[in-house]
N, C-alpha and C positions, 0 to 999 in steps of 0.2 A: 043120273049118276053124279052130276055136279052137287046135288044136295047131300049125297052120301059122302063125297069127298070133303065137303064143307063141314059136315058133322064130325068126320074123322079128325079134321084139323082142330075143331073145337075140343074134342076129347083129348087130343095131345096137349093143348093149352091147359086144360083142366088137370091133366096128369102132372104137368110141370108145376102148376100152382100147388097141388097137393104135396109134391116133393118139397117145395120151398117151405110150405107151412109146417110140414112134418119136421123138418130140420130146425125150424125156429120155435117149435112148440115148447112151452115151459113145463109141461107135465107129461108123464108117461101116458096118461089117458088120452090126451090130445094127440100125441104121436101115434098111438094105436088107432085112433079114429081115422087119421089121415092115411095111415098105412092101409087100412081096410078099404077106404075110398079109392086109393090108388090101385089096389088090386082089382077092384070092380071095374074101374075105368079101363084098366089094361085089358081085362077079359072082353069088355064090350068093344074096344078098339080092335082086338084080334078078330073077333067075330065079324065086325064090319069090314075089315080088310079082306077076310075070306069071301064075304058076300060080294064085294066089289070085284074081286078077282074072277068070280063066276059069271059076271055080266058079259053078254055077248059083245058089247062095244068097248070092253076094257083093253087098254093098250098099256102094258107096263112101261115105265120110264126106262129108256135104254141109255147106257153110257156111250159116249162117242168112242169109237175104236180108233186109236191113234196109230 
């Protein structure tokens, strides 16, 4: 599961980079390319999150109850 969580974090970093590059892009073509990449990374991240949640040793992070 550690590998899956590490990969999920990598996807999130890549998504943030795509957003940054999309905003800084000088042409519509480049903005569109980064938007499509962002959409794909987002779909993969959601799929990975669902897979992690189905693992038997998965424990969601709990917020402390004050």
